[in-house]
Steps between C-alpha positions, in 0.01 A plus 500: 500500500611643835517150647745391228726804534548549875875513444458803271244724671252540784140567407275675750134572435323794663123496536328827578189563293237244594472351847705244690249221428527559126880505526498170689264354239742607224789323673294183552351502150827559316728287717726800555823397672681834514469742791182705500463812713169661588473878533149601601592870483614490136802715593743253342326523161488878526867520596602272212265679257309180422169572329381150411556134567740284303772761526862390539765733640856375478723630778871444538656382827509860623127551449547723197247458220647349184181475293126439523236355276134398503435136413863414419599178329719250680779571251485875578532431873794263453671747264470781757629277780795392283583863420523578872739209551720626218518853642 
């Protein structure tokens, strides 16, 4: 979905809970094409109040949180992105 909507939003993944090898395996196994960041300290997850994987946080262009959801549908993501563009 991110690959087909690069004109609408930028998706960035943040790995922090397993180890770098497992994160690299995830990228290779899933064919991930969006940017993935690795944070061995876990500070990014703590700072963003992320408690589990498959969490999406939608930020506007100023870095302000618009909404968050665990395991969101593609339609939810696109709806949130569209609402930012309309604001």
